[in-house]
C-alpha positions in Angstrom: 189.4 -18.1 72.6 187.1 -20.6 74.0 184.7 -22.6 71.8 181.3 -23.8 72.9 180.8 -27.6 72.5 177.2 -28.9 72.6 178.2 -32.5 72.8 181.6 -33.3 74.4 181.4 -36.8 72.9 182.2 -35.3 69.5 185.7 -34.2 70.4 186.8 -37.8 71.2 188.3 -39.7 68.3 186.6 -42.8 69.7 183.2 -41.6 71.1 183.1 -44.7 73.3 185.9 -43.2 75.4 183.5 -40.6 76.8 181.1 -43.4 77.8 184.1 -45.2 79.4 185.0 -42.0 81.3 181.5 -41.6 82.6 181.2 -45.2 83.6 184.6 -45.2 85.5 184.0 -41.9 87.3 180.5 -42.9 88.3 181.7 -46.2 89.7 184.8 -44.9 91.5 183.7 -41.2 92.2 187.0 -40.1 90.7 189.5 -41.0 88.0 193.1 -40.3 87.3 195.2 -40.3 84.2 192.4 -41.4 81.9 194.0 -41.3 78.4 192.2 -40.6 75.1 192.7 -39.1 71.7 190.6 -36.0 71.0 190.2 -33.5 68.2 191.6 -30.0 68.8 189.6 -27.0 67.5 191.7 -27.0 64.3 190.9 -30.7 63.7 194.3 -32.1 64.7 194.3 -35.2 66.8 196.1 -35.1 70.2 196.4 -37.3 73.2 195.1 -36.1 76.6 195.1 -37.3 80.1 192.1 -36.5 82.3 191.8 -36.5 86.0 188.5 -35.7 87.6 186.1 -36.1 90.5 182.4 -35.9 91.1 181.1 -32.8 93.0 178.0 -33.1 95.2 175.9 -30.5 97.1 175.2 -30.7 100.8 172.3 -33.2 100.2 174.6 -35.5 98.2 173.0 -34.6 94.9 175.5 -34.8 92.0 176.3 -31.4 90.6 179.2 -31.7 88.1 182.6 -33.1 87.3 185.6 -31.1 88.3 189.1 -31.9 87.0 192.0 -31.2 84.7 193.1 -32.2 81.2 196.7 -32.4 80.1 198.0 -32.6 76.6 200.3 -35.7 76.6 200.9 -35.9 72.9 204.6 -35.4 73.1 204.9 -38.1 75.7 202.8 -40.6 73.7 204.9 -40.0 70.6 208.2 -40.4 72.5 206.8 -43.8 73.8 205.9 -45.0 70.3 208.1 -43.4 67.7 206.4 -45.2 64.7 
């Protein structure tokens, strides 16, 4: 089941990470392996890795971000077992 999110910033444990994401993708036009902690729908905190690019129309007007999100929680826990 998909949930509707009015403000994607609210899913980030550190809301500044969304600002960092926007700043980096706007500067470079794309980003890869951008890691953040987010809240799952059930409230559990997980680690994600985002890769995305900016999509433009034929007149170079920005339309949207397109990308993928991977759950890297197990990987992060294996790197820092504390």
